[in-house]
TIKOL-147715 format. One record per residue (C-alpha): residue number from 1; residue in three letters; x, y, z. Coordinates in pm, 1 decimal. Example, Ala and Ser with C-alpha at 12.3 -4.5 7.8 and 13.67 -1.06 7.14 Angstrom:
+-----+------+----------+----------+----------+
: seq : type :        X :        Y :        Z :
+-----+------+----------+----------+----------+
:   1 :  ALA :   1230.0 :   -450.0 :    780.0 :
:   2 :  SER :   1367.0 :   -106.0 :    714.0 :
+-----+------+----------+----------+----------+
END
This chain:
+-----+------+----------+----------+----------+
: seq : type :        X :        Y :        Z :
+-----+------+----------+----------+----------+
:   1 :  MET :  -1961.3 :    432.0 :   -523.8 :
:   2 :  THR :  -1672.7 :    670.2 :   -469.5 :
:   3 :  VAL :  -1375.9 :    556.9 :   -262.9 :
:   4 :  ARG :  -1064.5 :    742.7 :   -155.8 :
:   5 :  VAL :   -760.6 :    521.5 :    -99.9 :
:   6 :  MET :   -418.4 :    606.4 :     36.7 :
:   7 :  THR :    -99.4 :    400.5 :     28.9 :
:   8 :  TYR :    187.9 :    488.8 :    259.7 :
:   9 :  ASN :    513.1 :    328.4 :    366.9 :
:  10 :  ILE :    540.2 :    461.9 :    722.7 :
:  11 :  TRP :    905.2 :    352.2 :    780.6 :
:  12 :  GLY :    840.0 :    153.6 :   1095.1 :
:  13 :  TYR :   1000.9 :    297.8 :   1406.3 :
:  14 :  HIS :   1304.2 :    425.4 :   1219.4 :
:  15 :  SER :   1439.3 :    778.1 :   1255.5 :
:  16 :  SER :   1269.3 :    947.1 :   1551.4 :
:  17 :  TRP :    925.6 :    786.7 :   1568.4 :
:  18 :  ASP :    835.6 :   1016.3 :   1855.3 :
:  19 :  ALA :    886.0 :   1313.2 :   1623.0 :
:  20 :  ARG :    715.2 :   1148.7 :   1325.4 :
:  21 :  LYS :    407.2 :    983.0 :   1471.8 :
:  22 :  GLY :    211.0 :   1303.9 :   1524.0 :
:  23 :  LEU :    291.9 :   1411.4 :   1168.6 :
:  24 :  ILE :    157.9 :   1081.7 :   1033.1 :
:  25 :  VAL :   -159.1 :   1103.3 :   1241.0 :
:  26 :  ASP :   -217.7 :   1458.3 :   1121.1 :
:  27 :  LEU :   -161.3 :   1348.8 :    760.8 :
:  28 :  LEU :   -408.2 :   1060.6 :    791.3 :
:  29 :  ARG :   -671.0 :   1286.8 :    944.9 :
:  30 :  ARG :   -631.9 :   1554.9 :    677.8 :
:  31 :  THR :   -633.1 :   1306.9 :    391.3 :
:  32 :  ASP :   -952.9 :   1145.2 :    524.9 :
:  33 :  ALA :   -929.6 :    837.8 :    301.1 :
:  34 :  ASP :  -1182.8 :    557.7 :    322.1 :
:  35 :  LEU :   -904.6 :    299.8 :    294.1 :
:  36 :  ILE :   -548.9 :    351.4 :    418.9 :
:  37 :  CYS :   -290.1 :     92.4 :    317.4 :
:  38 :  LEU :     28.3 :     91.8 :    523.6 :
:  39 :  GLN :    362.2 :    -74.4 :    466.3 :
:  40 :  GLU :    653.8 :   -121.9 :    707.4 :
:  41 :  VAL :    416.8 :   -150.8 :   1000.2 :
:  42 :  PHE :    615.0 :   -257.9 :   1306.6 :
:  43 :  GLY :    527.4 :   -404.2 :   1640.1 :
:  44 :  GLN :    817.1 :   -357.8 :   1878.1 :
:  45 :  LEU :    891.7 :   -308.8 :   2246.3 :
:  46 :  PRO :    893.9 :    -60.1 :   2415.5 :
:  47 :  TYR :    659.7 :    113.7 :   2169.8 :
:  48 :  ASP :    396.2 :   -161.9 :   2172.1 :
:  49 :  GLN :    266.7 :   -430.7 :   2398.9 :
:  50 :  PRO :    336.8 :   -787.4 :   2279.9 :
:  51 :  ALA :    143.0 :   -869.8 :   1960.3 :
:  52 :  ASP :     39.3 :   -505.1 :   1915.2 :
:  53 :  HIS :    161.9 :   -282.6 :   1630.2 :
:  54 :  GLN :    168.8 :     66.0 :   1480.5 :
:  55 :  ALA :   -147.4 :     19.7 :   1275.4 :
:  56 :  ASN :   -359.9 :    -12.8 :   1588.2 :
:  57 :  PHE :   -209.3 :    306.8 :   1728.1 :
:  58 :  LEU :   -268.0 :    497.7 :   1404.1 :
:  59 :  ALA :   -624.2 :    367.4 :   1374.5 :
:  60 :  ARG :   -705.8 :    482.4 :   1727.7 :
:  61 :  GLU :   -552.8 :    824.7 :   1679.4 :
:  62 :  SER :   -707.6 :    875.7 :   1333.7 :
:  63 :  ASN :  -1054.1 :    734.6 :   1414.0 :
:  64 :  TYR :  -1057.5 :    431.9 :   1186.0 :
:  65 :  PRO :  -1290.9 :    164.3 :   1321.6 :
:  66 :  PHE :  -1154.4 :   -135.5 :   1128.5 :
:  67 :  VAL :   -797.4 :   -265.6 :   1106.1 :
:  68 :  ALA :   -639.0 :   -564.2 :    932.5 :
:  69 :  PHE :   -271.5 :   -645.8 :    984.9 :
:  70 :  GLN :    -69.7 :   -919.4 :    817.0 :
:  71 :  MET :    272.4 :  -1006.7 :    949.6 :
:  72 :  ALA :    539.4 :  -1060.3 :    686.8 :
:  73 :  GLN :    835.9 :  -1122.8 :    913.6 :
:  74 :  ARG :    913.1 :  -1185.2 :   1279.9 :
:  75 :  THR :   1247.5 :  -1139.4 :   1451.8 :
:  76 :  PRO :   1329.5 :  -1152.8 :   1823.9 :
:  77 :  GLU :   1306.2 :   -772.2 :   1829.4 :
:  78 :  LYS :    992.7 :   -700.1 :   1625.2 :
:  79 :  ILE :    716.1 :   -802.2 :   1391.0 :
:  80 :  GLN :    675.0 :   -631.0 :   1055.0 :
:  81 :  GLY :    403.1 :   -634.4 :    791.6 :
:  82 :  GLN :    125.3 :   -456.1 :    603.1 :
:  83 :  ALA :   -201.0 :   -313.2 :    731.0 :
:  84 :  VAL :   -531.2 :   -167.8 :    618.6 :
:  85 :  LEU :   -723.1 :     96.4 :    811.3 :
:  86 :  SER :  -1081.1 :    111.6 :    688.6 :
:  87 :  ARG :  -1403.5 :    307.3 :    720.3 :
:  88 :  PHE :  -1578.3 :     -0.8 :    579.3 :
:  89 :  GLU :  -1628.1 :   -315.3 :    782.9 :
:  90 :  ILE :  -1365.0 :   -574.8 :    690.8 :
:  91 :  VAL :  -1539.3 :   -909.5 :    644.8 :
:  92 :  SER :  -1256.3 :  -1128.7 :    517.1 :
:  93 :  ARG :   -882.5 :  -1132.1 :    468.0 :
:  94 :  GLU :   -629.4 :  -1353.9 :    294.2 :
:  95 :  ALA :   -251.3 :  -1356.8 :    268.1 :
:  96 :  LEU :     -8.8 :  -1450.0 :     -7.4 :
:  97 :  TYR :    349.6 :  -1501.4 :    108.4 :
:  98 :  PHE :    654.6 :  -1435.8 :   -106.4 :
:  99 :  TYR :    926.7 :  -1630.1 :     67.8 :
: 100 :  ARG :   1276.6 :  -1501.8 :     13.6 :
: 101 :  ASP :   1548.5 :  -1670.7 :   -188.6 :
: 102 :  PRO :   1844.9 :  -1728.5 :     47.6 :
: 103 :  SER :   2082.1 :  -1733.2 :   -250.8 :
: 104 :  ASP :   1979.7 :  -1379.9 :   -353.9 :
: 105 :  PRO :   2174.2 :  -1119.9 :   -149.6 :
: 106 :  LYS :   1910.8 :   -852.3 :   -220.5 :
: 107 :  ASP :   1614.4 :  -1067.1 :   -122.7 :
: 108 :  THR :   1667.0 :  -1015.9 :    247.7 :
: 109 :  GLU :   1317.2 :  -1041.7 :    399.1 :
: 110 :  ASP :   1001.7 :  -1248.9 :    374.2 :
: 111 :  ARG :    728.2 :  -1046.2 :    204.0 :
: 112 :  VAL :    350.7 :  -1075.1 :    197.4 :
: 113 :  ALA :     41.7 :   -943.0 :     21.1 :
: 114 :  LEU :   -270.6 :   -879.5 :    229.1 :
: 115 :  LEU :   -611.9 :   -899.4 :     61.3 :
: 116 :  THR :   -917.7 :   -760.2 :    236.8 :
: 117 :  SER :  -1282.7 :   -753.4 :    134.9 :
: 118 :  PHE :  -1562.6 :   -549.6 :    284.4 :
: 119 :  ALA :  -1924.8 :   -524.3 :    384.5 :
: 120 :  PRO :  -2163.2 :   -297.8 :    187.3 :
: 121 :  PRO :  -2129.1 :    -46.7 :     35.5 :
: 122 :  ALA :  -1782.7 :   -177.2 :    -67.6 :
: 123 :  ASP :  -1878.2 :   -544.5 :    -86.6 :
: 124 :  GLY :  -1790.2 :   -582.4 :   -455.7 :
: 125 :  LEU :  -1429.9 :   -472.1 :   -412.5 :
: 126 :  ASP :  -1107.6 :   -649.1 :   -315.2 :
: 127 :  LEU :   -811.1 :   -452.4 :   -179.2 :
: 128 :  VAL :   -457.5 :   -590.4 :   -200.2 :
: 129 :  VAL :   -165.6 :   -417.7 :    -27.9 :
: 130 :  THR :    193.6 :   -534.6 :    -53.0 :
: 131 :  HIS :    557.6 :   -433.2 :    -15.6 :
: 132 :  LEU :    787.3 :   -603.0 :   -264.6 :
: 133 :  SER :   1149.6 :   -713.2 :   -229.4 :
: 134 :  LEU :   1463.2 :   -508.9 :   -291.5 :
: 135 :  SER :   1558.5 :   -778.2 :   -544.8 :
: 136 :  ARG :   1421.9 :   -726.0 :   -896.0 :
: 137 :  SER :   1416.8 :  -1098.2 :   -970.1 :
: 138 :  ALA :   1217.7 :  -1151.9 :   -649.5 :
: 139 :  ARG :    982.3 :   -868.7 :   -744.9 :
: 140 :  LEU :    917.7 :  -1023.9 :  -1083.9 :
: 141 :  ARG :    850.5 :  -1360.5 :   -923.6 :
: 142 :  SER :    615.5 :  -1194.7 :   -674.9 :
: 143 :  VAL :    409.1 :  -1001.1 :   -930.7 :
: 144 :  GLN :    362.1 :  -1321.6 :  -1130.4 :
: 145 :  MET :    225.1 :  -1488.1 :   -817.2 :
: 146 :  LEU :     11.7 :  -1182.6 :   -740.4 :
: 147 :  SER :   -130.7 :  -1176.9 :  -1090.0 :
: 148 :  ASP :   -240.8 :  -1540.6 :  -1073.1 :
: 149 :  TRP :   -385.6 :  -1490.9 :   -724.0 :
: 150 :  VAL :   -589.9 :  -1181.9 :   -803.0 :
: 151 :  LYS :   -700.2 :  -1295.5 :  -1149.3 :
: 152 :  GLY :   -823.1 :  -1623.3 :  -1005.6 :
: 153 :  ARG :  -1068.7 :  -1442.5 :   -779.2 :
: 154 :  GLY :  -1245.5 :  -1277.9 :  -1072.4 :
: 155 :  ARG :  -1340.6 :   -965.5 :   -877.5 :
: 156 :  PRO :  -1267.5 :   -592.8 :   -921.9 :
: 157 :  PHE :   -968.0 :   -494.6 :   -713.5 :
: 158 :  LEU :   -724.7 :   -229.3 :   -603.1 :
: 159 :  LEU :   -358.3 :   -333.9 :   -586.3 :
: 160 :  VAL :   -151.1 :    -84.6 :   -391.9 :
: 161 :  GLY :    171.9 :    -45.4 :   -203.1 :
: 162 :  ASP :    545.8 :      2.7 :   -213.3 :
: 163 :  LEU :    644.1 :   -202.1 :   -518.6 :
: 164 :  ASN :   1010.3 :    -92.5 :   -503.0 :
: 165 :  ASP :   1041.2 :    -39.3 :   -878.1 :
: 166 :  THR :    975.8 :    225.0 :  -1142.4 :
: 167 :  PRO :    688.5 :    231.1 :  -1395.9 :
: 168 :  ASP :    905.5 :    116.0 :  -1687.3 :
: 169 :  SER :   1062.6 :   -176.7 :  -1498.1 :
: 170 :  PRO :    984.9 :   -539.9 :  -1589.9 :
: 171 :  PRO :    784.7 :   -611.2 :  -1269.2 :
: 172 :  ILE :    557.7 :   -307.0 :  -1311.2 :
: 173 :  ARG :    524.3 :   -360.1 :  -1684.6 :
: 174 :  PHE :    419.7 :   -717.8 :  -1612.5 :
: 175 :  LEU :    127.0 :   -581.9 :  -1412.6 :
: 176 :  THR :     28.8 :   -296.8 :  -1642.3 :
: 177 :  LYS :    115.6 :   -423.1 :  -1992.8 :
: 178 :  ASP :    292.0 :   -756.5 :  -2037.5 :
: 179 :  GLY :    115.5 :   -997.1 :  -1801.7 :
: 180 :  PRO :   -237.1 :  -1139.3 :  -1797.5 :
: 181 :  LEU :   -379.0 :   -902.1 :  -1534.6 :
: 182 :  LYS :   -350.8 :   -571.2 :  -1727.4 :
: 183 :  VAL :   -407.9 :   -332.0 :  -1438.5 :
: 184 :  ALA :   -429.4 :     44.1 :  -1477.5 :
: 185 :  ASP :   -206.5 :    286.6 :  -1288.2 :
: 186 :  ALA :   -411.8 :    564.8 :  -1130.3 :
: 187 :  TRP :   -123.2 :    813.1 :  -1144.4 :
: 188 :  THR :    -57.6 :    756.8 :  -1514.8 :
: 189 :  VAL :   -427.9 :    780.3 :  -1596.9 :
: 190 :  ALA :   -485.9 :   1103.3 :  -1407.7 :
: 191 :  ARG :   -146.0 :   1270.7 :  -1453.9 :
: 192 :  PRO :      8.4 :   1147.2 :  -1778.3 :
: 193 :  GLY :    360.1 :   1277.6 :  -1827.3 :
: 194 :  GLU :    405.7 :   1381.1 :  -1463.3 :
: 195 :  ARG :    693.2 :   1217.4 :  -1281.0 :
: 196 :  GLY :    520.8 :   1169.4 :   -945.9 :
: 197 :  GLY :    828.6 :   1069.6 :   -746.3 :
: 198 :  THR :    754.6 :    914.3 :   -407.8 :
: 199 :  PHE :   1102.4 :    831.1 :   -273.8 :
: 200 :  PRO :   1293.7 :    964.9 :    -91.8 :
: 201 :  SER :   1052.0 :   1209.0 :     69.0 :
: 202 :  HIS :   1302.9 :   1493.2 :    108.1 :
: 203 :  GLN :   1395.9 :   1479.3 :   -262.4 :
: 204 :  PRO :   1152.0 :   1248.2 :   -440.8 :
: 205 :  GLU :   1295.1 :   1109.6 :   -760.0 :
: 206 :  ALA :   1174.3 :    752.5 :   -808.1 :
: 207 :  ARG :    806.4 :    659.1 :   -832.2 :
: 208 :  ILE :    791.2 :    327.1 :   -650.6 :
: 209 :  ASP :    456.1 :    356.8 :   -466.2 :
: 210 :  TYR :    138.3 :    279.8 :   -659.7 :
: 211 :  ILE :   -237.6 :    266.8 :   -666.1 :
: 212 :  LEU :   -329.4 :     19.2 :   -939.5 :
: 213 :  TYR :   -676.9 :   -106.2 :  -1025.9 :
: 214 :  GLY :   -855.5 :   -356.1 :  -1241.6 :
: 215 :  PRO :  -1040.6 :   -426.4 :  -1452.0 :
: 216 :  PRO :   -971.1 :    -77.5 :  -1586.3 :
: 217 :  ASP :  -1329.3 :    -32.7 :  -1712.6 :
: 218 :  ARG :  -1470.8 :    -77.4 :  -1362.1 :
: 219 :  PHE :  -1315.0 :    241.7 :  -1226.1 :
: 220 :  LEU :  -1296.3 :    611.8 :  -1305.2 :
: 221 :  VAL :  -1008.3 :    810.4 :  -1155.0 :
: 222 :  ARG :  -1131.7 :   1140.6 :  -1014.1 :
: 223 :  GLU :   -805.3 :   1265.1 :   -863.1 :
: 224 :  VAL :   -458.0 :   1150.7 :   -760.6 :
: 225 :  PHE :   -207.0 :   1340.6 :   -551.0 :
: 226 :  LEU :     97.4 :   1298.3 :   -329.1 :
: 227 :  ALA :     95.4 :   1369.2 :     43.9 :
: 228 :  GLY :    351.5 :   1388.1 :    321.6 :
: 229 :  ASP :    585.0 :   1617.0 :    128.3 :
: 230 :  GLU :    593.9 :   1893.8 :    388.5 :
: 231 :  PRO :    844.2 :   1863.4 :    676.4 :
: 232 :  SER :    778.9 :   1987.6 :   1026.9 :
: 233 :  PRO :    932.6 :   2318.8 :   1138.5 :
: 234 :  ALA :   1220.8 :   2108.0 :   1270.6 :
: 235 :  GLY :   1276.5 :   1960.2 :    923.7 :
: 236 :  VAL :   1129.2 :   1617.5 :   1001.5 :
: 237 :  TYR :    928.2 :   1436.8 :    732.3 :
: 238 :  PRO :    652.1 :   1197.0 :    836.8 :
: 239 :  SER :    826.3 :    913.1 :    650.4 :
: 240 :  ASP :   1102.7 :    846.7 :    400.1 :
: 241 :  HIS :    829.7 :    786.4 :    138.0 :
: 242 :  LEU :    551.2 :   1011.3 :     16.8 :
: 243 :  ALA :    196.2 :    882.9 :     28.1 :
: 244 :  VAL :    -14.2 :    837.3 :   -284.7 :
: 245 :  VAL :   -384.1 :    922.9 :   -256.7 :
: 246 :  ALA :   -649.6 :    855.7 :   -520.2 :
: 247 :  THR :  -1021.9 :    913.3 :   -539.4 :
: 248 :  LEU :  -1186.2 :    658.4 :   -765.9 :
: 249 :  GLU :  -1541.4 :    589.5 :   -870.0 :
: 250 :  PHE :  -1604.5 :    217.2 :   -852.6 :
: 251 :  LEU :  -1862.9 :    122.7 :  -1114.5 :
: 252 :  THR :  -2083.8 :   -146.9 :   -968.0 :
: 253 :  GLY :  -2306.9 :   -375.7 :  -1168.5 :
: 254 :  GLU :  -2263.3 :   -477.9 :  -1529.2 :
: 255 :  ILE :  -2053.5 :   -270.9 :  -1767.3 :
: 256 :  GLY :  -2213.7 :   -216.6 :  -2105.2 :
+-----+------+----------+----------+----------+
END
């Protein structure tokens, strides 16, 4: 089966949500992904009713029938977490929490990974979305936990999100080269040698947003591109990140 997946840090309600929300909805509609993975999803008054959040709004406006949201952190003012908008029915979900280290001044928030699985035709696939810490030591600790978690399930998977580090960093190398999981990076496979910066959106330099997959021999990458790089006539970008979009062929059955 062929699946198009998008990962996007939507920047919560920061910086003129009223000006940005229509741009994000338009981007989601035009991209037309089967699976949309969102980070920095907020639920906050007066934008939302209690216990509601941005993912539900975006799903309604973009015509996605299935939504999964996992809260990472709650404060008196808001909830924050990750979400999946899906064309496929979501049949199960799990969460892996990365609790912060209070002694680490850069590890300022609780973080979480959300895993969803689906009804046919996507029933053989797991999807994991996460948003890692600003602390590199916390990121390395988190990817080690992620690797054990995903590997233990023994199923083909996509691992996507804002990983807050560059491709040559120890946390990303642990996933792609040095650790036991050995995932493939869709951008590197499809666009070797291209920088592919995703942050900040107005002048993208660092590639910190990823669509990873494994086992590598269970997928073929058909295309990968960035989205959200065009500001409105008023100079407003949909988010401070660019989105990454990939079309992959998921090879079901046994691999010879």
